[in-house]
KOLDREN-570331 format. One line per 3 residues: their letters; for each residue x, y negated, z of C-alpha. Coordinates in Angstrom, 3 decimals, always signed. Example, Ala and Ser with C-alpha at 12.3 -4.5 7.8 and 13.67 -1.06 7.14 Angstrom:
// residues 2
AS) +12.300:+4.500:+7.800  +13.670:+1.060:+7.140
***
This chain:
// residues 378
MSL) -55.116:-48.305:+1.778  -55.834:-45.485:-0.668  -53.509:-42.519:-1.100
SRI) -52.728:-43.506:-4.676  -51.624:-47.002:-3.637  -49.476:-45.534:-0.856
SRA) -47.855:-43.156:-3.400  -47.102:-45.980:-5.797  -45.630:-48.123:-3.019
AFV) -43.509:-45.193:-1.805  -42.233:-44.576:-5.338  -41.254:-48.247:-5.750
LLI) -39.446:-48.200:-2.399  -37.638:-44.991:-3.378  -36.386:-46.510:-6.629
FAI) -35.323:-49.644:-4.781  -33.451:-47.603:-2.180  -31.661:-45.561:-4.856
SLV) -30.672:-48.723:-6.712  -29.007:-50.018:-3.547  -26.738:-46.990:-3.179
PAI) -24.050:-48.160:-5.656  -23.938:-51.592:-4.022  -23.619:-50.001:-0.571
VTF) -20.750:-47.826:-1.828  -19.102:-50.840:-3.481  -18.745:-52.632:-0.169
GAV) -17.420:-49.563:+1.654  -20.461:-48.730:+3.755  -20.298:-45.005:+2.880
PDQ) -17.445:-42.772:+4.194  -15.063:-41.593:+1.474  -15.772:-37.905:+2.121
YIP) -19.335:-38.381:+0.837  -18.265:-39.947:-2.471  -17.590:-37.605:-5.443
VYP) -14.000:-37.873:-6.643  -13.199:-38.020:-10.364  -10.159:-39.237:-12.288
ELI) -10.289:-42.902:-13.152  -12.060:-43.797:-16.370  -9.680:-44.614:-19.192
EMR) -11.331:-47.588:-20.844  -8.372:-49.192:-22.653  -9.496:-52.662:-21.655
PLA) -8.812:-54.922:-18.675  -11.587:-54.718:-16.089  -13.164:-57.957:-14.937
QLP) -12.194:-59.006:-11.423  -14.572:-60.259:-8.788  -14.296:-64.072:-8.606
THW) -12.260:-65.492:-5.750  -13.396:-69.112:-6.055  -16.184:-71.265:-7.443
EGR) -15.505:-72.552:-10.959  -16.598:-75.970:-12.140  -19.031:-78.283:-10.368
WFN) -21.378:-77.230:-7.573  -24.283:-76.847:-9.997  -22.469:-74.424:-12.398
FDK) -24.482:-71.472:-11.116  -24.866:-69.732:-14.487  -21.142:-69.517:-15.208
NYR) -20.256:-68.323:-11.722  -23.080:-65.808:-11.670  -21.805:-64.339:-14.968
NFE) -18.303:-64.037:-13.535  -19.670:-62.282:-10.464  -21.880:-59.994:-12.541
KGF) -18.973:-58.899:-14.775  -16.691:-58.205:-11.830  -19.406:-56.456:-9.841
SDH) -20.381:-54.258:-12.804  -16.804:-53.198:-13.484  -16.197:-52.265:-9.849
LGL) -19.612:-50.931:-8.924  -19.606:-48.046:-6.475  -20.296:-44.679:-8.162
RNL) -19.706:-46.332:-11.564  -17.336:-43.517:-12.523  -19.974:-40.924:-11.637
MVR) -22.773:-42.814:-13.419  -20.779:-43.231:-16.642  -19.803:-39.561:-16.628
TKN) -23.364:-38.465:-15.886  -24.702:-40.532:-18.782  -22.104:-39.032:-21.127
EID) -22.833:-35.517:-19.858  -26.555:-35.918:-20.572  -25.782:-37.319:-24.030
FRL) -23.461:-34.383:-24.728  -25.843:-31.691:-23.454  -29.004:-33.010:-25.089
FDS) -27.994:-35.033:-28.129  -24.351:-34.277:-29.115  -23.903:-38.031:-29.373
SRR) -23.783:-41.172:-27.279  -23.877:-44.859:-28.053  -20.184:-44.834:-28.988
VYF) -19.220:-41.230:-29.811  -20.363:-38.132:-31.686  -19.545:-34.841:-29.947
GKK) -18.399:-32.180:-32.406  -17.504:-28.522:-32.013  -14.271:-27.338:-30.369
GEL) -13.907:-30.564:-28.400  -13.871:-32.848:-31.440  -14.898:-36.472:-30.891
YGR) -15.824:-38.949:-33.617  -16.144:-42.686:-33.040  -19.493:-44.003:-34.179
SIS) -17.942:-47.243:-35.381  -15.916:-45.391:-38.015  -18.664:-42.906:-38.905
DIE) -21.625:-45.295:-38.910  -20.080:-48.568:-40.043  -16.520:-48.554:-41.383
LPA) -16.550:-45.559:-43.746  -20.038:-46.385:-45.135  -18.932:-50.013:-45.628
VEG) -16.002:-48.941:-47.797  -18.157:-46.461:-49.708  -20.834:-49.060:-50.346
FLA) -18.277:-51.636:-51.436  -16.498:-49.256:-53.841  -19.815:-48.038:-55.274
NPV) -19.778:-51.215:-57.337  -17.493:-50.558:-60.343  -16.595:-54.238:-60.521
AAE) -15.448:-54.225:-56.896  -13.497:-50.989:-57.322  -11.749:-52.424:-60.380
AVY) -10.943:-55.621:-58.475  -9.325:-53.591:-55.680  -7.185:-51.698:-58.176
QGM) -6.161:-54.885:-59.960  -5.332:-56.486:-56.598  -2.960:-53.622:-55.797
TKL) -1.457:-53.929:-59.283  -0.807:-57.645:-58.742  +0.815:-56.928:-55.359
SAR) +3.105:-54.343:-56.948  +4.040:-56.777:-59.728  +4.819:-59.591:-57.272
LKA) +7.090:-57.274:-55.305  +8.774:-56.016:-58.455  +9.464:-59.582:-59.597
QGV) +11.592:-60.135:-56.486  +13.384:-56.796:-56.730  +11.219:-54.798:-54.299
TMV) +9.627:-51.432:-55.118  +6.326:-50.514:-53.485  +5.678:-47.066:-52.003
LMT) +1.937:-46.741:-51.428  -0.014:-44.382:-49.169  -3.688:-44.361:-48.174
PVS) -4.474:-41.978:-45.274  -7.986:-40.529:-45.153  -10.238:-39.997:-42.136
KQY) -10.401:-36.680:-40.331  -14.053:-36.206:-41.346  -12.670:-35.007:-44.682
FTQ) -10.986:-32.066:-42.938  -13.347:-31.101:-40.101  -16.645:-30.469:-41.889
DRI) -17.112:-27.221:-39.948  -16.903:-29.081:-36.621  -18.998:-32.182:-37.358
PFF) -22.529:-32.485:-35.853  -25.105:-31.924:-38.578  -26.586:-35.397:-38.062
LPR) -23.280:-37.313:-38.305  -23.351:-39.526:-41.430  -21.402:-37.756:-44.127
VEQ) -19.462:-39.298:-46.970  -20.775:-37.953:-50.255  -18.162:-35.937:-52.145
PSN) -16.384:-36.827:-54.272  -16.396:-40.088:-52.372  -16.020:-43.476:-53.980
FMK) -12.822:-43.899:-52.010  -11.357:-40.655:-53.371  -12.095:-41.860:-56.906
LYR) -9.996:-44.950:-56.134  -7.408:-42.730:-54.414  -6.920:-40.613:-57.543
RLE) -6.550:-43.728:-59.681  -3.918:-45.150:-57.344  -2.167:-41.796:-57.311
GTP) -2.010:-41.773:-61.095  -0.267:-45.154:-61.360  +3.526:-44.624:-61.606
DFN) +4.428:-48.145:-60.420  +2.739:-47.486:-57.058  +5.024:-44.527:-56.170
FVD) +2.005:-43.032:-54.443  +2.463:-40.620:-51.535  -0.290:-37.991:-51.696
VYG) -1.333:-37.968:-48.041  -4.489:-35.993:-48.800  -2.411:-33.272:-50.420
ILT) +0.000:-33.157:-47.477  -2.874:-32.827:-44.999  -4.580:-30.154:-47.083
ASQ) -1.376:-28.108:-47.284  -0.779:-28.501:-43.533  -4.180:-27.187:-42.412
GKF) -3.759:-23.993:-40.413  -0.055:-24.627:-39.805  -0.500:-27.205:-37.056
PIF) -3.212:-29.613:-35.841  -3.341:-32.413:-38.394  -5.641:-34.695:-36.355
YRQ) -6.159:-35.146:-32.632  -9.424:-33.700:-31.368  -10.369:-36.718:-29.258
DFH) -8.886:-39.400:-31.455  -9.291:-40.533:-35.061  -5.522:-40.631:-35.668
WTD) -3.436:-37.953:-37.293  -1.020:-36.139:-34.980  +2.615:-37.165:-34.932
LTA) +3.390:-33.829:-36.614  +1.325:-34.941:-39.603  +2.898:-38.378:-39.416
MQV) +6.352:-36.779:-39.640  +5.363:-34.869:-42.774  +4.154:-38.076:-44.414
AAE) +7.216:-40.036:-43.255  +9.491:-37.350:-44.671  +7.743:-37.431:-48.054
ATN) +7.980:-41.245:-48.234  +11.673:-41.113:-47.284  +12.491:-38.401:-49.809
RIA) +10.592:-40.268:-52.534  +12.780:-43.320:-51.925  +15.850:-41.055:-51.987
RME) +14.793:-39.736:-55.406  +14.445:-43.281:-56.690  +18.024:-43.828:-55.493
NLP) +19.094:-40.665:-57.382  +19.939:-38.991:-54.083  +18.999:-35.587:-52.640
PAW) +16.261:-35.323:-49.984  +17.224:-37.641:-47.135  +14.903:-36.657:-44.255
RHE) +17.010:-35.377:-41.361  +14.733:-34.788:-38.402  +13.475:-31.319:-37.529
MTH) +9.801:-30.901:-36.663  +9.617:-29.200:-33.292  +6.875:-29.846:-30.770
HDE) +5.385:-28.973:-27.406  +1.894:-29.387:-25.950  +1.032:-32.166:-23.532
PFV) -2.193:-33.468:-21.946  -3.582:-36.128:-24.240  -6.393:-38.662:-23.888
GSE) -7.463:-39.904:-27.306  -8.869:-43.298:-28.178  -12.383:-41.883:-28.579
ARF) -12.185:-40.161:-25.182  -12.419:-43.511:-23.396  -16.095:-43.543:-24.366
AAR) -16.724:-39.874:-23.591  -15.626:-39.065:-20.024  -17.876:-36.290:-18.721
LDA) -18.559:-34.565:-15.415  -16.253:-31.724:-16.444  -13.280:-33.707:-15.178
DEV) -11.042:-30.654:-14.730  -10.848:-30.017:-18.455  -7.412:-31.002:-19.765
VLE) -7.023:-31.484:-23.506  -3.616:-30.364:-24.732  -2.335:-31.759:-27.998
PKL) +0.970:-31.282:-29.859  +3.698:-33.828:-29.198  +6.915:-34.089:-31.160
TKT) +9.979:-32.942:-29.282  +12.647:-35.537:-29.988  +15.804:-33.718:-31.029
WQD) +17.617:-36.687:-32.558  +19.451:-39.804:-31.454  +18.142:-43.187:-32.546
VHR) +20.279:-44.869:-35.177  +19.176:-48.446:-34.602  +18.646:-51.045:-31.946
ITE) +15.208:-52.619:-32.342  +14.411:-56.291:-31.810  +10.747:-56.987:-31.086
MDA) +9.363:-60.132:-32.729  +6.416:-62.443:-32.115  +4.223:-61.079:-34.912
GKT) +1.793:-63.990:-34.761  +4.516:-66.565:-35.339  +6.931:-64.664:-37.589
GIE) +4.684:-62.197:-39.431  +7.070:-59.449:-38.295  +6.511:-56.932:-35.488
FVT) +10.117:-55.777:-35.208  +13.398:-55.577:-37.098  +16.297:-53.199:-36.552
DKV) +19.987:-53.969:-36.658  +21.838:-53.161:-39.877  +23.873:-49.938:-39.960
TGR) +26.151:-49.279:-42.934  +28.647:-46.575:-43.839  +26.456:-43.651:-42.726
GLL) +24.875:-42.711:-46.032  +21.517:-44.263:-45.139  +18.934:-45.449:-47.649
PPT) +18.682:-49.165:-48.555  +16.917:-51.659:-46.270  +13.186:-50.984:-46.258
CMY) +10.102:-52.750:-44.904  +6.730:-51.395:-43.900  +3.185:-52.727:-43.824
GNS) +0.739:-50.473:-41.984  -1.679:-50.025:-39.101  -1.707:-47.617:-36.150
FSD) -1.272:-44.604:-38.448  +2.167:-45.924:-39.343  +3.059:-45.996:-35.632
GML) +3.153:-42.191:-35.669  +5.589:-42.321:-38.586  +7.830:-44.608:-36.562
RAG) +7.675:-42.274:-33.553  +8.752:-39.491:-35.916  +11.995:-41.364:-36.587
LTD) +11.283:-43.030:-39.931  +13.585:-45.983:-39.225  +16.614:-43.709:-38.698
HFE) +16.889:-42.997:-42.422  +17.434:-46.595:-43.594  +20.263:-49.082:-43.201
QFT) +17.761:-51.574:-41.819  +14.016:-51.436:-41.218  +11.443:-54.212:-40.814
KLN) +7.834:-53.735:-39.694  +5.374:-56.416:-40.827  +2.451:-57.780:-38.860
RAL) -0.444:-55.351:-39.356  -2.982:-58.142:-38.817  -2.017:-59.912:-42.032
PPQ) -3.372:-59.066:-45.485  -0.930:-57.130:-47.684  -0.745:-60.057:-50.120
DAP) +1.353:-61.902:-47.506  +4.065:-59.238:-47.636  +6.122:-60.505:-50.615
ALI) +6.869:-63.866:-48.990  +7.705:-62.254:-45.644  +10.174:-59.694:-46.973
RGR) +11.980:-61.832:-49.553  +15.674:-60.993:-49.307  +15.084:-58.385:-46.593
CKY) +14.200:-55.129:-48.315  +14.608:-53.078:-51.452  +11.476:-51.012:-50.742
LIV) +8.141:-51.782:-49.111  +6.061:-48.914:-47.723  +2.406:-49.978:-47.832
QVL) -0.066:-47.953:-45.742  -3.790:-48.769:-45.882  -6.400:-46.553:-44.191
DNS) -9.480:-45.449:-46.113  -11.882:-47.192:-43.706  -10.031:-50.546:-43.715
AGI) -12.833:-52.421:-45.477  -11.332:-55.840:-44.734  -8.014:-55.000:-46.391
WLS) -9.611:-53.467:-49.482  -11.825:-56.524:-49.765  -8.861:-58.881:-49.365
LTQ) -7.219:-57.321:-52.417  -10.061:-58.607:-54.563  -9.449:-62.240:-53.605
***
């Protein structure tokens, strides 16, 4: 046998031997002291379990093999190390991975938002007919609410890419400024019946005072959420001919925080702890909250009714995960009763759900929520 053939055979055997290492570790054949230790990956999904029995008939090999493959992959020995190594290489060489862009100062940007969701909204609103249909859809929603005695308070948060241009990788897709969404934003802002809360203005004014977005997450911080919640509350107070009603003080402390984007970006530098601001709760809750079956009722939760404490009239809210920060900031404490609608429904369903429940409806729609903006044109 020639030397070249021996070399090729040795190389194939080496690769085969290396590929067996994770399987050997999986079944406990390597002492623990030889296995690198890292914190568990935070994947925000249930891991598949190894099957414990055969499913179906004896000939259902495909289905049972898939079950085994999923469980084996999710519990593969050295999986933690391999995922972190892949992310470390992506970070060092490319500043991006399949799921995340790595920015400066520890910033992470989800590729789904940057590559798909924001461009989808921009492309959709580039058509003047579509943009007009969205505006008219919001006008119709406001009119339907008004006809049943409900006043809409509208807010449209914008993505953190608008505020972190100095920390974004140069190759991350950028939204052309002024964006098509911001053109719609300004039109919504200029419509008195919408009682528009200028989130962009609040974020702009807050820059440099405190972190307005999490570094490893696309959400605004709860400090920002409190500022927006306070403005919405005080706007409703003005419509009631009352002085500013927001009562909670904004104090905070730093805590370790793992953002939603970080679940795709665990690296070998496992000792690095990301500290983010967390609101320090200095108030007592006013209400008892009753959780609801959102799928069946269209309502996520409703509070009890508290009267005689100078609170604002009963109010409802339609919003996604950005509104959750407003709730953590104590938004519900300023109203006699508060109802949170199912975020999975289109906003057009709100009037029927809140009939007889609320005097005001806070509507929160994120700039990259293409499905919701599209639904308004129907």
